[in-house]
C-alpha positions in Angstrom: 48.5 11.7 -7.7 50.2 14.3 -9.8 48.6 16.4 -13.6 51.0 14.8 -15.9 50.0 11.3 -14.0 46.6 12.6 -14.3 46.2 13.4 -18.1 48.0 10.4 -18.9 45.3 8.3 -17.1 42.9 10.4 -18.5 44.5 9.5 -22.3 44.9 5.9 -21.3 41.1 5.2 -19.9 39.0 7.9 -22.3 35.5 5.5 -21.7 36.3 5.1 -17.6 36.6 9.1 -17.7 33.2 9.4 -20.2 31.2 7.1 -17.7 32.7 9.0 -14.5 31.4 12.4 -16.0 28.5 11.2 -17.5 26.8 9.4 -13.8 28.3 12.8 -12.0 26.4 14.7 -14.3 23.2 12.8 -13.8 23.3 13.1 -9.6 23.8 17.0 -10.2 20.4 17.4 -12.8 19.2 15.0 -9.9 20.0 16.7 -7.0 19.1 19.8 -8.7 16.0 19.1 -10.2 14.8 17.5 -6.2 16.2 21.4 -4.7 14.3 23.1 -7.9 10.9 21.4 -7.4 10.7 22.5 -3.3 10.7 18.9 -2.2 12.7 18.0 1.0 14.7 15.1 1.8 14.6 13.7 4.8 16.5 10.3 6.3 14.7 8.3 8.6 16.2 9.9 11.8 14.4 13.2 10.4 11.1 11.4 9.3 11.1 9.6 12.6 11.3 13.0 14.1 8.7 14.5 12.2 6.2 11.6 12.8 6.3 12.2 16.7 6.9 15.9 17.2 4.8 17.0 14.5 2.5 13.9 13.6 3.7 14.0 10.2 2.2 11.3 8.0 3.9 8.6 6.1 2.5 7.9 2.3 3.2 4.6 0.8 2.7 4.8 -3.1 3.9 1.0 -3.5 1.5 -1.3 -5.5 -0.3 -3.6 -3.1 2.0 -6.4 -2.5 4.9 -4.2 -2.0 2.2 -2.5 0.9 1.5 -5.6 2.5 5.0 -6.9 2.6 6.1 -4.6 4.9 4.7 -0.9 5.6 5.6 1.9 7.9 3.4 1.5 10.7 -0.3 3.9 10.6 1.2 4.5 6.5 -1.6 5.8 4.0 -1.4 3.9 1.4 -2.2 4.9 -2.1 -0.2 4.0 -5.5 1.5 6.2 -7.1 -0.8 5.5 -10.2 -3.5 6.7 -8.6 -2.5 9.5 -6.6 -4.0 11.9 -8.9 -7.5 10.6 -8.9 -7.4 9.7 -4.7 -5.2 12.6 -3.0 -8.7 13.6 -1.8 -8.0 10.4 0.6 -5.8 12.5 1.8 -7.5 16.3 2.4 -7.8 15.4 5.8 -3.7 15.5 6.2 -3.8 19.2 4.4 -2.5 20.6 7.8 0.1 17.9 8.4 3.8 17.4 7.3 3.3 14.3 4.7 6.7 12.0 4.3 6.0 10.6 1.0 7.8 7.2 0.3 8.5 4.1 -2.2 10.9 1.6 -1.9 14.2 3.2 -2.7 13.2 7.2 -2.8 12.8 7.7 -6.2 9.2 6.9 -7.3 8.2 8.4 -3.6 9.6 12.1 -5.4 7.4 12.3 -8.1 4.9 11.8 -6.0 5.5 14.4 -3.4 5.7 16.8 -6.6 2.2 16.1 -7.1 0.9 17.0 -3.6 3.2 19.6 -3.6 1.1 21.0 -6.9 -2.0 20.1 -5.6 -1.3 22.9 -2.3 0.2 20.8 0.3 2.4 22.9 1.9 4.6 20.5 4.0 5.9 17.4 2.2 9.1 15.3 2.0 10.8 12.8 0.6 12.0 10.0 2.4 15.6 9.3 1.5 16.1 5.6 1.0 12.8 5.0 0.8 11.5 1.6 2.9 15.1 0.0 2.0 16.2 2.8 4.5 14.2 2.1 6.8 14.5 -1.6 7.4 18.6 -0.7 7.2 17.9 1.3 10.3 15.4 -1.1 11.8 12.8 0.8 12.3 9.7 -1.1 12.5 7.4 -2.5 10.0 4.0 -4.1 9.6 2.7 -6.6 7.2 -1.0 -5.9 6.1 
């Protein structure tokens, strides 16, 4: 595509270009916010390695019904709405890496940030959440 064609396309499709720039901006802000918070995103492979190698703890922050429908084996369950008042339940895991997860990885980023602010040093967010875990055919349990 030449520059002239790009300029013509932009002129003919201002709404499409605006939407593209808006979505790109939102993605950039989301990525930057994650990097600035100090919360590392990990995929399912790295999360499995952290669990096996460093005895990482999985923290499921979804609601009870979602947790019961299927969760990562041995995950600690504290719904996000209760995390601020119940993070003392995680004290026994303070010296272990904690991998927070939700359905898709968006809400668990907030949970990981809250844990970091509460003094937990090694906190991760499972990128893609339980959806990515199940998509990789990794085991889940029903409660």
